[in-house]
C-alpha positions as YAML, in Angstrom:
chain: A
units: angstrom
residues:
- id: 1
  name: UNK
  ca: [-55.03, -19.91, -28.24]
- id: 2
  name: UNK
  ca: [-53.87, -21.83, -25.17]
- id: 3
  name: UNK
  ca: [-50.66, -22.81, -26.93]
- id: 4
  name: UNK
  ca: [-49.95, -19.16, -27.72]
- id: 5
  name: UNK
  ca: [-50.34, -18.18, -24.07]
- id: 6
  name: UNK
  ca: [-47.99, -20.95, -22.91]
- id: 7
  name: UNK
  ca: [-45.16, -20.05, -25.27]
- id: 8
  name: UNK
  ca: [-45.36, -16.26, -25.17]
- id: 9
  name: UNK
  ca: [-47.40, -13.35, -26.44]
- id: 10
  name: UNK
  ca: [-50.14, -13.70, -29.02]
- id: 11
  name: UNK
  ca: [-49.20, -12.83, -32.60]
- id: 12
  name: UNK
  ca: [-50.70, -9.34, -32.52]
- id: 13
  name: UNK
  ca: [-49.05, -8.56, -29.18]
- id: 14
  name: UNK
  ca: [-45.68, -9.76, -30.46]
- id: 15
  name: UNK
  ca: [-45.98, -7.59, -33.58]
- id: 16
  name: UNK
  ca: [-46.92, -4.56, -31.46]
- id: 17
  name: UNK
  ca: [-43.93, -5.15, -29.18]
- id: 18
  name: UNK
  ca: [-41.64, -5.56, -32.18]
- id: 19
  name: UNK
  ca: [-42.88, -2.32, -33.74]
- id: 20
  name: UNK
  ca: [-42.29, -0.48, -30.45]
- id: 21
  name: UNK
  ca: [-38.72, -1.79, -30.28]
- id: 22
  name: UNK
  ca: [-38.05, -0.74, -33.86]
- id: 23
  name: UNK
  ca: [-39.39, 2.76, -33.19]
- id: 24
  name: UNK
  ca: [-37.13, 3.17, -30.15]
- id: 25
  name: UNK
  ca: [-34.01, 2.03, -32.00]
- id: 26
  name: UNK
  ca: [-34.75, 4.06, -35.13]
- id: 27
  name: UNK
  ca: [-35.47, 7.20, -33.12]
- id: 28
  name: UNK
  ca: [-31.91, 7.21, -31.81]
- id: 29
  name: UNK
  ca: [-33.09, 7.61, -28.22]
- id: 30
  name: UNK
  ca: [-31.22, 4.50, -27.04]
- id: 31
  name: UNK
  ca: [-27.52, 3.81, -26.73]
- id: 32
  name: UNK
  ca: [-25.63, 0.96, -28.33]
- id: 33
  name: UNK
  ca: [-26.00, -1.45, -25.42]
- id: 34
  name: UNK
  ca: [-29.74, -0.87, -25.17]
- id: 35
  name: UNK
  ca: [-30.07, -1.11, -28.95]
- id: 36
  name: UNK
  ca: [-28.38, -4.52, -28.83]
- id: 37
  name: UNK
  ca: [-30.80, -5.65, -26.10]
- id: 38
  name: UNK
  ca: [-33.70, -4.46, -28.24]
- id: 39
  name: UNK
  ca: [-32.23, -6.31, -31.22]
- id: 40
  name: UNK
  ca: [-32.08, -9.56, -29.22]
- id: 41
  name: UNK
  ca: [-35.64, -9.07, -27.96]
- id: 42
  name: UNK
  ca: [-36.76, -8.32, -31.51]
- id: 43
  name: UNK
  ca: [-35.20, -11.51, -32.79]
- id: 44
  name: UNK
  ca: [-37.08, -13.49, -30.14]
- id: 45
  name: UNK
  ca: [-40.34, -11.79, -31.12]
- id: 46
  name: UNK
  ca: [-39.73, -12.54, -34.81]
- id: 47
  name: UNK
  ca: [-39.09, -16.18, -33.94]
- id: 48
  name: UNK
  ca: [-42.35, -16.23, -31.95]
- id: 49
  name: UNK
  ca: [-44.33, -14.72, -34.84]
- id: 50
  name: UNK
  ca: [-42.86, -17.22, -37.30]
- id: 51
  name: UNK
  ca: [-43.79, -20.12, -35.02]
- id: 52
  name: UNK
  ca: [-47.38, -18.87, -34.77]
- id: 53
  name: UNK
  ca: [-47.60, -18.41, -38.55]
- id: 54
  name: UNK
  ca: [-46.10, -21.87, -39.17]
- id: 55
  name: UNK
  ca: [-48.68, -23.43, -36.83]
- id: 56
  name: UNK
  ca: [-51.47, -21.56, -38.62]
- id: 57
  name: UNK
  ca: [-50.21, -22.76, -42.02]
- id: 58
  name: UNK
  ca: [-50.12, -26.36, -40.79]
- id: 59
  name: UNK
  ca: [-53.67, -26.05, -39.47]
- id: 60
  name: UNK
  ca: [-54.91, -24.55, -42.75]
- id: 61
  name: UNK
  ca: [-53.21, -27.36, -44.67]
- id: 62
  name: UNK
  ca: [-55.25, -29.84, -42.63]
- id: 63
  name: UNK
  ca: [-58.51, -28.27, -43.77]
- id: 64
  name: UNK
  ca: [-60.28, -29.91, -46.65]
- id: 65
  name: UNK
  ca: [-63.10, -28.41, -48.66]
- id: 66
  name: UNK
  ca: [-66.11, -30.76, -48.76]
- id: 67
  name: UNK
  ca: [-68.53, -31.16, -51.66]
- id: 68
  name: UNK
  ca: [-71.10, -28.93, -49.97]
- id: 69
  name: UNK
  ca: [-68.57, -26.13, -49.39]
- id: 70
  name: UNK
  ca: [-67.94, -26.67, -45.68]
- id: 71
  name: UNK
  ca: [-64.44, -26.79, -44.27]
- id: 72
  name: UNK
  ca: [-63.54, -29.76, -42.10]
- id: 73
  name: UNK
  ca: [-60.33, -30.97, -40.50]
- id: 74
  name: UNK
  ca: [-58.89, -33.86, -42.49]
- id: 75
  name: UNK
  ca: [-57.43, -36.35, -40.00]
- id: 76
  name: UNK
  ca: [-56.72, -38.99, -42.63]
- id: 77
  name: UNK
  ca: [-53.33, -39.13, -44.36]
- id: 78
  name: UNK
  ca: [-54.75, -40.41, -47.64]
- id: 79
  name: UNK
  ca: [-58.14, -38.73, -47.79]
- id: 80
  name: UNK
  ca: [-60.43, -38.62, -50.82]
- id: 81
  name: UNK
  ca: [-58.82, -37.68, -54.09]
- id: 82
  name: UNK
  ca: [-59.72, -34.27, -55.53]
...
């Protein structure tokens, strides 16, 4: 969570901001220049969301299911064979 705060909004906040930008542009209530600014901001929010999702995927990939059903972080490159 600390990493998210350092780099920008949390995932849910970024999605909410993106949805608000899309609504404004699609409603036609903004001119071309403002629409372009919203497009740029939207691209930055999409990049942020992808970075958060990529980090989550990497973290999930590190998890290993143990024999007793618990999930643990696997710090070893060549852990036990499945």
